[in-house]
A tleap script that builds the chain and sets N, CA, C and O, in Angstrom:
source leaprc.protein.ff14SB
mol = sequence {
  NVAL PRO LEU PHE GLN ARG TRP LEU GLN GLY
  GLY ARG THR ARG TYR LEU ILE ARG THR PHE
  ARG THR THR VAL LEU SER LEU THR VAL TYR
  TYR ARG LEU GLU THR LEU LYS LYS GLY ALA
  GLU VAL LYS LYS GLN GLY PHE TRP ILE CGLU
}
set mol.1.N position { -75.932 1.948 -44.529 }
set mol.1.CA position { -76.058 3.381 -44.839 }
set mol.1.C position { -74.714 4.120 -44.636 }
set mol.1.O position { -74.309 4.869 -45.525 }
set mol.2.N position { -74.011 3.937 -43.500 }
set mol.2.CA position { -72.739 4.654 -43.308 }
set mol.2.C position { -71.743 4.372 -44.428 }
set mol.2.O position { -71.039 5.274 -44.882 }
set mol.3.N position { -71.686 3.111 -44.875 }
set mol.3.CA position { -70.764 2.737 -45.943 }
set mol.3.C position { -71.107 3.514 -47.210 }
set mol.3.O position { -70.219 4.045 -47.879 }
set mol.4.N position { -72.387 3.579 -47.534 }
set mol.4.CA position { -72.833 4.313 -48.731 }
set mol.4.C position { -72.474 5.793 -48.614 }
set mol.4.O position { -72.020 6.418 -49.572 }
set mol.5.N position { -72.695 6.344 -47.395 }
set mol.5.CA position { -72.386 7.758 -47.160 }
set mol.5.C position { -70.891 8.010 -47.352 }
set mol.5.O position { -70.489 8.995 -47.971 }
set mol.6.N position { -70.071 7.096 -46.807 }
set mol.6.CA position { -68.628 7.237 -46.922 }
set mol.6.C position { -68.227 7.185 -48.395 }
set mol.6.O position { -67.368 7.948 -48.838 }
set mol.7.N position { -68.852 6.281 -49.148 }
set mol.7.CA position { -68.556 6.163 -50.578 }
set mol.7.C position { -68.924 7.457 -51.292 }
set mol.7.O position { -68.197 7.921 -52.170 }
set mol.8.N position { -70.064 8.037 -50.907 }
set mol.8.CA position { -70.510 9.296 -51.515 }
set mol.8.C position { -69.500 10.411 -51.247 }
set mol.8.O position { -69.128 11.156 -52.155 }
set mol.9.N position { -69.064 10.517 -49.991 }
set mol.9.CA position { -68.101 11.556 -49.630 }
set mol.9.C position { -66.789 11.363 -50.387 }
set mol.9.O position { -66.205 12.321 -50.894 }
set mol.10.N position { -66.331 10.105 -50.458 }
set mol.10.CA position { -65.101 9.810 -51.174 }
set mol.10.C position { -65.225 10.180 -52.637 }
set mol.10.O position { -64.303 10.748 -53.222 }
set mol.11.N position { -66.371 9.856 -53.232 }
set mol.11.CA position { -66.604 10.185 -54.631 }
set mol.11.C position { -66.619 11.687 -54.856 }
set mol.11.O position { -66.082 12.182 -55.847 }
set mol.12.N position { -67.237 12.405 -53.932 }
set mol.12.CA position { -67.324 13.856 -54.066 }
set mol.12.C position { -65.922 14.460 -53.982 }
set mol.12.O position { -65.571 15.335 -54.774 }
set mol.13.N position { -65.124 13.990 -53.023 }
set mol.13.CA position { -63.759 14.497 -52.858 }
set mol.13.C position { -62.950 14.236 -54.119 }
set mol.13.O position { -62.254 15.121 -54.618 }
set mol.14.N position { -63.049 13.005 -54.633 }
set mol.14.CA position { -62.308 12.640 -55.834 }
set mol.14.C position { -62.759 13.517 -57.001 }
set mol.14.O position { -61.937 13.973 -57.795 }
set mol.15.N position { -64.058 13.748 -57.098 }
set mol.15.CA position { -64.605 14.580 -58.168 }
set mol.15.C position { -64.075 16.010 -58.056 }
set mol.15.O position { -63.692 16.622 -59.053 }
set mol.16.N position { -64.060 16.535 -56.820 }
set mol.16.CA position { -63.566 17.900 -56.598 }
set mol.16.C position { -62.097 17.997 -56.980 }
set mol.16.O position { -61.681 18.948 -57.642 }
set mol.17.N position { -61.307 17.001 -56.558 }
set mol.17.CA position { -59.874 17.005 -56.877 }
set mol.17.C position { -59.692 16.961 -58.386 }
set mol.17.O position { -58.872 17.698 -58.934 }
set mol.18.N position { -60.456 16.098 -59.065 }
set mol.18.CA position { -60.329 15.961 -60.516 }
set mol.18.C position { -60.709 17.279 -61.197 }
set mol.18.O position { -60.020 17.726 -62.114 }
set mol.19.N position { -61.809 17.901 -60.748 }
set mol.19.CA position { -62.250 19.169 -61.316 }
set mol.19.C position { -61.185 20.233 -61.122 }
set mol.19.O position { -60.865 20.986 -62.042 }
set mol.20.N position { -60.630 20.286 -59.890 }
set mol.20.CA position { -59.601 21.271 -59.567 }
set mol.20.C position { -58.389 21.081 -60.473 }
set mol.20.O position { -57.859 22.044 -61.027 }
set mol.21.N position { -57.951 19.813 -60.619 }
set mol.21.CA position { -56.790 19.515 -61.460 }
set mol.21.C position { -57.039 19.925 -62.890 }
set mol.21.O position { -56.179 20.535 -63.526 }
set mol.22.N position { -58.220 19.591 -63.404 }
set mol.22.CA position { -58.567 19.941 -64.779 }
set mol.22.C position { -58.545 21.445 -64.973 }
set mol.22.O position { -58.029 21.943 -65.974 }
set mol.23.N position { -59.115 22.178 -63.999 }
set mol.23.CA position { -59.147 23.634 -64.079 }
set mol.23.C position { -57.740 24.195 -64.118 }
set mol.23.O position { -57.424 25.038 -64.958 }
set mol.24.N position { -56.888 23.727 -63.204 }
set mol.24.CA position { -55.506 24.206 -63.139 }
set mol.24.C position { -54.797 23.907 -64.451 }
set mol.24.O position { -54.078 24.752 -64.983 }
set mol.25.N position { -55.006 22.684 -64.980 }
set mol.25.CA position { -54.354 22.293 -66.234 }
set mol.25.C position { -54.781 23.191 -67.378 }
set mol.25.O position { -53.942 23.683 -68.132 }
set mol.26.N position { -56.090 23.407 -67.512 }
set mol.26.CA position { -56.575 24.227 -68.623 }
set mol.26.C position { -56.102 25.666 -68.488 }
set mol.26.O position { -55.788 26.319 -69.483 }
set mol.27.N position { -56.051 26.164 -67.240 }
set mol.27.CA position { -55.556 27.525 -67.012 }
set mol.27.C position { -54.086 27.621 -67.403 }
set mol.27.O position { -53.670 28.591 -68.038 }
set mol.28.N position { -53.295 26.610 -67.023 }
set mol.28.CA position { -51.875 26.598 -67.363 }
set mol.28.C position { -51.693 26.590 -68.871 }
set mol.28.O position { -50.898 27.359 -69.412 }
set mol.29.N position { -52.439 25.709 -69.552 }
set mol.29.CA position { -52.350 25.614 -71.008 }
set mol.29.C position { -52.745 26.938 -71.636 }
set mol.29.O position { -52.069 27.420 -72.544 }
set mol.30.N position { -53.838 27.534 -71.160 }
set mol.30.CA position { -54.320 28.808 -71.689 }
set mol.30.C position { -53.256 29.891 -71.505 }
set mol.30.O position { -52.966 30.655 -72.426 }
set mol.31.N position { -52.683 29.944 -70.306 }
set mol.31.CA position { -51.659 30.949 -70.005 }
set mol.31.C position { -50.452 30.768 -70.924 }
set mol.31.O position { -49.915 31.744 -71.448 }
set mol.32.N position { -50.025 29.505 -71.120 }
set mol.32.CA position { -48.882 29.225 -71.993 }
set mol.32.C position { -49.178 29.651 -73.411 }
set mol.32.O position { -48.330 30.246 -74.075 }
set mol.33.N position { -50.378 29.350 -73.882 }
set mol.33.CA position { -50.757 29.729 -75.245 }
set mol.33.C position { -50.746 31.237 -75.406 }
set mol.33.O position { -50.241 31.759 -76.400 }
set mol.34.N position { -51.306 31.940 -74.422 }
set mol.34.CA position { -51.331 33.405 -74.467 }
set mol.34.C position { -49.912 33.955 -74.498 }
set mol.34.O position { -49.608 34.862 -75.272 }
set mol.35.N position { -49.042 33.402 -73.651 }
set mol.35.CA position { -47.644 33.836 -73.603 }
set mol.35.C position { -46.977 33.592 -74.946 }
set mol.35.O position { -46.242 34.442 -75.448 }
set mol.36.N position { -47.240 32.417 -75.528 }
set mol.36.CA position { -46.658 32.088 -76.834 }
set mol.36.C position { -47.149 33.064 -77.896 }
set mol.36.O position { -46.375 33.537 -78.728 }
set mol.37.N position { -48.451 33.361 -77.855 }
set mol.37.CA position { -49.029 34.296 -78.828 }
set mol.37.C position { -48.361 35.662 -78.701 }
set mol.37.O position { -47.969 36.273 -79.695 }
set mol.38.N position { -48.239 36.135 -77.439 }
set mol.38.CA position { -47.597 37.426 -77.198 }
set mol.38.C position { -46.164 37.389 -77.684 }
set mol.38.O position { -45.687 38.341 -78.302 }
set mol.39.N position { -45.473 36.289 -77.406 }
set mol.39.CA position { -44.092 36.135 -77.842 }
set mol.39.C position { -43.971 36.197 -79.349 }
set mol.39.O position { -43.050 36.821 -79.876 }
set mol.40.N position { -44.908 35.543 -80.057 }
set mol.40.CA position { -44.883 35.552 -81.516 }
set mol.40.C position { -45.099 36.972 -82.040 }
set mol.40.O position { -44.425 37.402 -82.975 }
set mol.41.N position { -46.043 37.698 -81.432 }
set mol.41.CA position { -46.316 39.078 -81.847 }
set mol.41.C position { -45.076 39.946 -81.633 }
set mol.41.O position { -44.701 40.734 -82.501 }
set mol.42.N position { -44.453 39.794 -80.480 }
set mol.42.CA position { -43.258 40.576 -80.152 }
set mol.42.C position { -42.151 40.253 -81.145 }
set mol.42.O position { -41.457 41.152 -81.621 }
set mol.43.N position { -41.982 38.965 -81.461 }
set mol.43.CA position { -40.952 38.544 -82.403 }
set mol.43.C position { -41.194 39.186 -83.762 }
set mol.43.O position { -40.263 39.648 -84.422 }
set mol.44.N position { -42.468 39.206 -84.170 }
set mol.44.CA position { -42.830 39.795 -85.469 }
set mol.44.C position { -42.405 41.261 -85.523 }
set mol.44.O position { -41.916 41.739 -86.547 }
set mol.45.N position { -42.598 41.959 -84.416 }
set mol.45.CA position { -42.277 43.380 -84.371 }
set mol.45.C position { -40.775 43.620 -84.240 }
set mol.45.O position { -40.302 44.734 -84.463 }
set mol.46.N position { -40.036 42.591 -83.882 }
set mol.46.CA position { -38.594 42.730 -83.804 }
set mol.46.C position { -38.062 43.070 -82.434 }
set mol.46.O position { -36.855 43.248 -82.273 }
set mol.47.N position { -38.932 43.167 -81.436 }
set mol.47.CA position { -38.446 43.374 -80.070 }
set mol.47.C position { -38.647 42.068 -79.325 }
set mol.47.O position { -39.742 41.797 -78.834 }
set mol.48.N position { -37.615 41.263 -79.236 }
set mol.48.CA position { -37.787 40.015 -78.496 }
set mol.48.C position { -37.250 40.220 -77.095 }
set mol.48.O position { -36.036 40.273 -76.899 }
set mol.49.N position { -38.130 40.335 -76.125 }
set mol.49.CA position { -37.736 40.526 -74.726 }
set mol.49.C position { -37.935 39.216 -73.987 }
set mol.49.O position { -39.042 38.677 -73.947 }
set mol.50.N position { -36.875 38.711 -73.411 }
set mol.50.CA position { -36.951 37.427 -72.701 }
set mol.50.C position { -37.733 37.600 -71.413 }
set mol.50.O position { -37.913 36.638 -70.667 }
savepdb mol mol.pdb
quit
């Protein structure tokens, strides 16, 4: 039983880490896309602010 419990805890931790990483990655990608979109709009208008 203890071995099974330890495996469960390890699996849960790994799952949490994977979920956290995925969330951070998708947020980063989303933020980059939004920034790119804003940059494209700004470029279109002729005010390119770095």
